[in-house]
Backbone as XML, in Angstrom:
<?xml version="1.0"?>
<chain id="A" units="angstrom">
  <residue number="1" name="MET">
    <atom name="N" x="83.844" y="98.093" z="48.975"/>
    <atom name="CA" x="82.327" y="98.441" z="49.010"/>
    <atom name="C" x="81.553" y="97.008" z="48.933"/>
  </residue>
  <residue number="2" name="ALA">
    <atom name="N" x="82.201" y="95.844" z="48.545"/>
    <atom name="CA" x="81.411" y="94.733" z="48.569"/>
    <atom name="C" x="81.295" y="94.153" z="49.876"/>
  </residue>
  <residue number="3" name="LYS">
    <atom name="N" x="82.280" y="94.404" z="50.396"/>
    <atom name="CA" x="82.253" y="93.770" z="51.947"/>
    <atom name="C" x="81.474" y="94.556" z="52.848"/>
  </residue>
  <residue number="4" name="PHE">
    <atom name="N" x="81.326" y="95.955" z="52.579"/>
    <atom name="CA" x="80.497" y="96.871" z="53.158"/>
    <atom name="C" x="78.946" y="96.366" z="52.957"/>
  </residue>
  <residue number="5" name="TYR">
    <atom name="N" x="78.608" y="96.303" z="51.702"/>
    <atom name="CA" x="77.320" y="95.857" z="51.507"/>
    <atom name="C" x="76.974" y="94.516" z="51.930"/>
  </residue>
  <residue number="6" name="HIS">
    <atom name="N" x="77.798" y="93.660" z="52.073"/>
    <atom name="CA" x="77.571" y="92.337" z="52.598"/>
    <atom name="C" x="77.234" y="92.394" z="54.114"/>
  </residue>
  <residue number="7" name="GLU">
    <atom name="N" x="78.251" y="93.122" z="54.728"/>
    <atom name="CA" x="77.838" y="93.290" z="56.253"/>
    <atom name="C" x="76.504" y="93.806" z="56.509"/>
  </residue>
  <residue number="8" name="LEU">
    <atom name="N" x="76.222" y="94.941" z="55.507"/>
    <atom name="CA" x="75.059" y="95.744" z="55.700"/>
    <atom name="C" x="73.728" y="94.971" z="55.404"/>
  </residue>
  <residue number="9" name="TRP">
    <atom name="N" x="73.647" y="94.239" z="54.293"/>
    <atom name="CA" x="72.416" y="93.385" z="53.826"/>
    <atom name="C" x="72.567" y="92.107" z="54.068"/>
  </residue>
  <residue number="10" name="VAL">
    <atom name="N" x="73.431" y="91.344" z="54.152"/>
    <atom name="CA" x="73.453" y="89.834" z="54.551"/>
    <atom name="C" x="73.465" y="89.622" z="55.921"/>
  </residue>
  <residue number="11" name="ASN">
    <atom name="N" x="74.366" y="90.484" z="56.646"/>
    <atom name="CA" x="74.476" y="90.118" z="58.067"/>
    <atom name="C" x="73.816" y="91.170" z="58.847"/>
  </residue>
  <residue number="12" name="LYS">
    <atom name="N" x="73.148" y="91.984" z="58.359"/>
    <atom name="CA" x="72.104" y="92.868" z="59.116"/>
    <atom name="C" x="72.750" y="93.790" z="59.970"/>
  </residue>
  <residue number="13" name="LYS">
    <atom name="N" x="73.897" y="94.376" z="59.756"/>
    <atom name="CA" x="74.717" y="95.269" z="60.799"/>
    <atom name="C" x="74.254" y="96.581" z="60.265"/>
  </residue>
  <residue number="14" name="GLU">
    <atom name="N" x="74.361" y="97.476" z="61.357"/>
    <atom name="CA" x="74.092" y="98.843" z="61.393"/>
    <atom name="C" x="75.097" y="99.325" z="60.279"/>
  </residue>
  <residue number="15" name="PRO">
    <atom name="N" x="74.927" y="100.492" z="59.564"/>
    <atom name="CA" x="75.753" y="101.004" z="58.576"/>
    <atom name="C" x="77.190" y="101.435" z="59.090"/>
  </residue>
  <residue number="16" name="LEU">
    <atom name="N" x="77.016" y="101.976" z="60.266"/>
    <atom name="CA" x="78.438" y="102.372" z="60.916"/>
    <atom name="C" x="79.329" y="101.073" z="61.234"/>
  </residue>
  <residue number="17" name="ALA">
    <atom name="N" x="78.639" y="100.071" z="61.768"/>
    <atom name="CA" x="79.235" y="98.719" z="62.115"/>
    <atom name="C" x="79.654" y="98.159" z="60.829"/>
  </residue>
  <residue number="18" name="ALA">
    <atom name="N" x="78.977" y="97.906" z="59.823"/>
    <atom name="CA" x="79.275" y="97.554" z="58.351"/>
    <atom name="C" x="80.537" y="98.250" z="57.870"/>
  </residue>
  <residue number="19" name="LEU">
    <atom name="N" x="80.525" y="99.551" z="58.046"/>
    <atom name="CA" x="81.674" y="100.244" z="57.442"/>
    <atom name="C" x="82.934" y="99.860" z="58.036"/>
  </residue>
  <residue number="20" name="ARG">
    <atom name="N" x="82.927" y="100.019" z="59.564"/>
    <atom name="CA" x="83.922" y="99.487" z="60.320"/>
    <atom name="C" x="84.475" y="98.155" z="60.127"/>
  </residue>
  <residue number="21" name="GLU">
    <atom name="N" x="83.787" y="97.071" z="60.041"/>
    <atom name="CA" x="84.127" y="95.807" z="59.605"/>
    <atom name="C" x="84.729" y="95.880" z="58.384"/>
  </residue>
  <residue number="22" name="SER">
    <atom name="N" x="84.178" y="96.514" z="57.286"/>
    <atom name="CA" x="84.910" y="96.569" z="55.986"/>
    <atom name="C" x="86.180" y="97.109" z="56.053"/>
  </residue>
  <residue number="23" name="GLN">
    <atom name="N" x="86.305" y="98.263" z="56.697"/>
    <atom name="CA" x="87.689" y="98.893" z="56.848"/>
    <atom name="C" x="88.609" y="98.003" z="57.526"/>
  </residue>
  <residue number="24" name="LEU">
    <atom name="N" x="88.308" y="97.398" z="58.543"/>
    <atom name="CA" x="89.090" y="96.493" z="59.226"/>
    <atom name="C" x="89.442" y="95.286" z="58.503"/>
  </residue>
  <residue number="25" name="THR">
    <atom name="N" x="88.622" y="94.648" z="57.886"/>
    <atom name="CA" x="88.844" y="93.589" z="56.827"/>
    <atom name="C" x="90.194" y="94.003" z="55.916"/>
  </residue>
  <residue number="26" name="ILE">
    <atom name="N" x="90.008" y="95.153" z="55.130"/>
    <atom name="CA" x="90.977" y="95.450" z="54.170"/>
    <atom name="C" x="92.245" y="95.737" z="55.028"/>
  </residue>
  <residue number="27" name="TYR">
    <atom name="N" x="92.180" y="96.356" z="56.062"/>
    <atom name="CA" x="93.397" y="96.654" z="56.764"/>
    <atom name="C" x="94.199" y="95.567" z="57.277"/>
  </residue>
  <residue number="28" name="TYR">
    <atom name="N" x="93.481" y="94.436" z="57.814"/>
    <atom name="CA" x="94.092" y="93.313" z="58.258"/>
    <atom name="C" x="94.454" y="92.102" z="57.181"/>
  </residue>
  <residue number="29" name="HIS">
    <atom name="N" x="93.532" y="92.241" z="56.103"/>
    <atom name="CA" x="93.842" y="91.319" z="55.171"/>
    <atom name="C" x="93.824" y="91.696" z="53.697"/>
  </residue>
  <residue number="30" name="PRO">
    <atom name="N" x="95.006" y="92.648" z="53.482"/>
    <atom name="CA" x="95.160" y="92.963" z="52.240"/>
    <atom name="C" x="95.060" y="92.017" z="51.104"/>
  </residue>
  <residue number="31" name="GLU">
    <atom name="N" x="95.479" y="91.040" z="51.260"/>
    <atom name="CA" x="95.604" y="89.857" z="50.376"/>
    <atom name="C" x="94.104" y="89.467" z="49.874"/>
  </residue>
  <residue number="32" name="LEU">
    <atom name="N" x="93.022" y="89.850" z="50.570"/>
    <atom name="CA" x="91.619" y="89.801" z="49.907"/>
    <atom name="C" x="91.140" y="90.733" z="48.921"/>
  </residue>
  <residue number="33" name="ILE">
    <atom name="N" x="91.986" y="91.838" z="48.781"/>
    <atom name="CA" x="91.499" y="92.978" z="47.811"/>
    <atom name="C" x="91.143" y="92.289" z="46.388"/>
  </residue>
  <residue number="34" name="PRO">
    <atom name="N" x="91.956" y="91.706" z="45.787"/>
    <atom name="CA" x="91.707" y="91.137" z="44.520"/>
    <atom name="C" x="90.417" y="90.282" z="44.442"/>
  </residue>
  <residue number="35" name="ASP">
    <atom name="N" x="90.084" y="89.617" z="45.633"/>
    <atom name="CA" x="88.981" y="88.614" z="45.465"/>
    <atom name="C" x="87.732" y="89.706" z="45.664"/>
  </residue>
  <residue number="36" name="LEU">
    <atom name="N" x="87.901" y="90.664" z="46.462"/>
    <atom name="CA" x="86.581" y="91.412" z="46.785"/>
    <atom name="C" x="86.390" y="92.384" z="45.648"/>
  </residue>
  <residue number="37" name="THR">
    <atom name="N" x="87.275" y="92.678" z="44.784"/>
    <atom name="CA" x="87.152" y="93.744" z="43.700"/>
    <atom name="C" x="87.047" y="93.038" z="42.445"/>
  </residue>
  <residue number="38" name="GLY">
    <atom name="N" x="87.075" y="91.588" z="42.381"/>
    <atom name="CA" x="87.023" y="90.979" z="41.136"/>
    <atom name="C" x="85.512" y="91.067" z="40.555"/>
  </residue>
  <residue number="39" name="GLU">
    <atom name="N" x="85.356" y="90.171" z="39.415"/>
    <atom name="CA" x="84.117" y="90.329" z="38.881"/>
    <atom name="C" x="82.951" y="89.784" z="39.714"/>
  </residue>
  <residue number="40" name="ARG">
    <atom name="N" x="81.801" y="90.042" z="39.598"/>
    <atom name="CA" x="80.607" y="89.595" z="40.548"/>
    <atom name="C" x="80.692" y="88.118" z="40.314"/>
  </residue>
  <residue number="41" name="GLY">
    <atom name="N" x="80.682" y="87.590" z="41.456"/>
    <atom name="CA" x="80.229" y="85.950" z="41.495"/>
    <atom name="C" x="81.768" y="85.335" z="41.410"/>
  </residue>
  <residue number="42" name="ALA">
    <atom name="N" x="82.985" y="86.049" z="41.605"/>
    <atom name="CA" x="84.201" y="85.499" z="41.414"/>
    <atom name="C" x="84.178" y="84.155" z="42.515"/>
  </residue>
  <residue number="43" name="PRO">
    <atom name="N" x="84.910" y="83.138" z="41.989"/>
    <atom name="CA" x="84.888" y="82.046" z="43.068"/>
    <atom name="C" x="85.355" y="82.104" z="44.239"/>
  </residue>
  <residue number="44" name="LYS">
    <atom name="N" x="86.463" y="83.092" z="44.645"/>
    <atom name="CA" x="86.728" y="83.457" z="46.036"/>
    <atom name="C" x="86.120" y="84.337" z="46.609"/>
  </residue>
  <residue number="45" name="PHE">
    <atom name="N" x="85.103" y="85.195" z="45.995"/>
    <atom name="CA" x="84.204" y="86.371" z="46.781"/>
    <atom name="C" x="83.645" y="85.819" z="48.014"/>
  </residue>
  <residue number="46" name="LYS">
    <atom name="N" x="83.101" y="84.772" z="47.978"/>
    <atom name="CA" x="82.251" y="84.366" z="49.141"/>
    <atom name="C" x="83.122" y="83.943" z="50.372"/>
  </residue>
  <residue number="47" name="ASP">
    <atom name="N" x="84.191" y="83.548" z="50.039"/>
    <atom name="CA" x="85.245" y="83.246" z="51.127"/>
    <atom name="C" x="85.814" y="84.623" z="51.582"/>
  </residue>
  <residue number="48" name="ALA">
    <atom name="N" x="86.147" y="85.532" z="50.819"/>
    <atom name="CA" x="86.471" y="86.937" z="51.033"/>
    <atom name="C" x="85.454" y="87.824" z="52.067"/>
  </residue>
  <residue number="49" name="VAL">
    <atom name="N" x="84.279" y="87.710" z="51.555"/>
    <atom name="CA" x="83.328" y="88.556" z="52.447"/>
    <atom name="C" x="83.110" y="87.890" z="53.759"/>
  </residue>
  <residue number="50" name="ALA">
    <atom name="N" x="83.410" y="86.517" z="53.871"/>
    <atom name="CA" x="83.133" y="85.901" z="55.213"/>
    <atom name="C" x="84.108" y="86.188" z="56.113"/>
  </residue>
  <residue number="51" name="VAL">
    <atom name="N" x="85.317" y="86.813" z="55.647"/>
    <atom name="CA" x="86.410" y="86.880" z="56.703"/>
    <atom name="C" x="86.084" y="87.964" z="57.700"/>
  </residue>
  <residue number="52" name="LYS">
    <atom name="N" x="86.444" y="87.720" z="58.979"/>
    <atom name="CA" x="86.108" y="88.559" z="60.119"/>
    <atom name="C" x="87.413" y="89.298" z="60.191"/>
  </residue>
  <residue number="53" name="ALA">
    <atom name="N" x="87.116" y="90.678" z="60.525"/>
    <atom name="CA" x="88.261" y="91.533" z="60.722"/>
    <atom name="C" x="88.678" y="91.573" z="62.184"/>
  </residue>
  <residue number="54" name="SER">
    <atom name="N" x="88.065" y="91.122" z="62.866"/>
    <atom name="CA" x="88.577" y="91.256" z="64.333"/>
    <atom name="C" x="89.773" y="90.559" z="64.683"/>
  </residue>
  <residue number="55" name="VAL">
    <atom name="N" x="90.370" y="89.612" z="63.998"/>
    <atom name="CA" x="91.483" y="88.892" z="64.321"/>
    <atom name="C" x="92.560" y="89.220" z="63.354"/>
  </residue>
  <residue number="56" name="GLU">
    <atom name="N" x="93.653" y="89.760" z="63.904"/>
    <atom name="CA" x="94.793" y="90.102" z="63.178"/>
    <atom name="C" x="95.639" y="88.876" z="62.664"/>
  </residue>
  <residue number="57" name="PRO">
    <atom name="N" x="95.867" y="88.794" z="61.342"/>
    <atom name="CA" x="96.465" y="87.287" z="60.965"/>
    <atom name="C" x="97.947" y="87.298" z="61.446"/>
  </residue>
  <residue number="58" name="SER">
    <atom name="N" x="98.112" y="86.465" z="62.294"/>
    <atom name="CA" x="99.615" y="85.873" z="62.734"/>
    <atom name="C" x="100.254" y="87.069" z="63.404"/>
  </residue>
  <residue number="59" name="GLY">
    <atom name="N" x="99.571" y="88.128" z="63.935"/>
    <atom name="CA" x="100.173" y="89.122" z="64.464"/>
    <atom name="C" x="101.383" y="89.946" z="63.895"/>
  </residue>
  <residue number="60" name="ARG">
    <atom name="N" x="101.338" y="89.828" z="62.490"/>
    <atom name="CA" x="102.265" y="90.642" z="61.760"/>
    <atom name="C" x="101.867" y="91.872" z="61.367"/>
  </residue>
  <residue number="61" name="ARG">
    <atom name="N" x="102.700" y="92.903" z="61.618"/>
    <atom name="CA" x="102.282" y="94.249" z="61.327"/>
    <atom name="C" x="102.629" y="94.551" z="59.740"/>
  </residue>
  <residue number="62" name="ASP">
    <atom name="N" x="103.414" y="93.764" z="59.289"/>
    <atom name="CA" x="103.656" y="93.860" z="57.752"/>
    <atom name="C" x="102.612" y="93.442" z="56.783"/>
  </residue>
  <residue number="63" name="ALA">
    <atom name="N" x="101.577" y="92.941" z="57.427"/>
    <atom name="CA" x="100.555" y="92.344" z="56.651"/>
    <atom name="C" x="99.358" y="93.230" z="56.533"/>
  </residue>
  <residue number="64" name="ARG">
    <atom name="N" x="99.604" y="94.525" z="57.132"/>
    <atom name="CA" x="98.551" y="95.432" z="57.076"/>
    <atom name="C" x="98.567" y="96.149" z="55.763"/>
  </residue>
  <residue number="65" name="SER">
    <atom name="N" x="97.461" y="96.578" z="55.332"/>
    <atom name="CA" x="97.402" y="97.417" z="54.056"/>
    <atom name="C" x="97.720" y="98.860" z="54.335"/>
  </residue>
  <residue number="66" name="ASP">
    <atom name="N" x="97.947" y="99.467" z="53.145"/>
    <atom name="CA" x="98.243" y="100.933" z="53.332"/>
    <atom name="C" x="96.976" y="101.646" z="53.407"/>
  </residue>
  <residue number="67" name="THR">
    <atom name="N" x="96.956" y="102.567" z="54.301"/>
    <atom name="CA" x="95.850" y="103.422" z="54.472"/>
    <atom name="C" x="94.940" y="103.969" z="53.284"/>
  </residue>
  <residue number="68" name="LYS">
    <atom name="N" x="95.653" y="104.143" z="52.329"/>
    <atom name="CA" x="94.984" y="104.692" z="51.007"/>
    <atom name="C" x="93.864" y="103.743" z="50.522"/>
  </residue>
  <residue number="69" name="LEU">
    <atom name="N" x="94.126" y="102.414" z="50.893"/>
    <atom name="CA" x="93.311" y="101.423" z="50.238"/>
    <atom name="C" x="91.900" y="101.376" z="51.061"/>
  </residue>
  <residue number="70" name="TRP">
    <atom name="N" x="91.882" y="101.828" z="52.141"/>
    <atom name="CA" x="90.497" y="101.737" z="52.896"/>
    <atom name="C" x="90.095" y="103.006" z="53.612"/>
  </residue>
  <residue number="71" name="ALA">
    <atom name="N" x="90.840" y="104.025" z="53.658"/>
    <atom name="CA" x="90.469" y="105.247" z="54.397"/>
    <atom name="C" x="89.422" y="106.029" z="53.837"/>
  </residue>
  <residue number="72" name="ALA">
    <atom name="N" x="89.370" y="106.095" z="52.362"/>
    <atom name="CA" x="88.820" y="106.871" z="51.742"/>
    <atom name="C" x="87.258" y="106.642" z="51.767"/>
  </residue>
  <residue number="73" name="PHE">
    <atom name="N" x="86.797" y="105.441" z="52.222"/>
    <atom name="CA" x="85.243" y="105.210" z="52.296"/>
    <atom name="C" x="84.926" y="105.684" z="53.884"/>
  </residue>
  <residue number="74" name="VAL">
    <atom name="N" x="84.015" y="106.715" z="53.540"/>
    <atom name="CA" x="83.367" y="107.032" z="54.846"/>
    <atom name="C" x="81.711" y="107.066" z="54.690"/>
  </residue>
  <residue number="75" name="LEU">
    <atom name="N" x="81.056" y="106.956" z="55.898"/>
    <atom name="CA" x="79.720" y="107.020" z="56.032"/>
    <atom name="C" x="79.095" y="108.550" z="55.858"/>
  </residue>
  <residue number="76" name="SER">
    <atom name="N" x="78.142" y="108.674" z="55.099"/>
    <atom name="CA" x="77.495" y="109.907" z="54.820"/>
    <atom name="C" x="75.862" y="109.751" z="55.243"/>
  </residue>
  <residue number="77" name="GLY">
    <atom name="N" x="75.539" y="110.450" z="56.139"/>
    <atom name="CA" x="74.236" y="110.430" z="56.572"/>
    <atom name="C" x="73.837" y="109.908" z="58.108"/>
  </residue>
  <residue number="78" name="VAL">
    <atom name="N" x="72.835" y="109.279" z="58.462"/>
    <atom name="CA" x="72.414" y="109.224" z="59.668"/>
    <atom name="C" x="73.415" y="107.965" z="60.152"/>
  </residue>
  <residue number="79" name="GLY">
    <atom name="N" x="73.544" y="106.891" z="59.609"/>
    <atom name="CA" x="74.433" y="105.927" z="60.118"/>
    <atom name="C" x="74.234" y="105.299" z="61.237"/>
  </residue>
  <residue number="80" name="LYS">
    <atom name="N" x="72.548" y="105.163" z="61.538"/>
    <atom name="CA" x="72.193" y="104.370" z="62.593"/>
    <atom name="C" x="71.051" y="103.445" z="62.228"/>
  </residue>
</chain>
């Protein structure tokens, strides 16, 4: 959710685009989960929210996260 709100408020993305970016970030970069879910203002938080999900790390399929970590977040409402 931290990545979603960062994309929504800081990067001024539409809600649907912010959700998509958040889901893909967790999908392609599961190693960032502890940094994104840590205490507010955690040292690595700024680096974690700045990661772009569009690039898959080193092309490794085993680096992807389990679906249960990102698929539960859905957008409810207008979304535009």
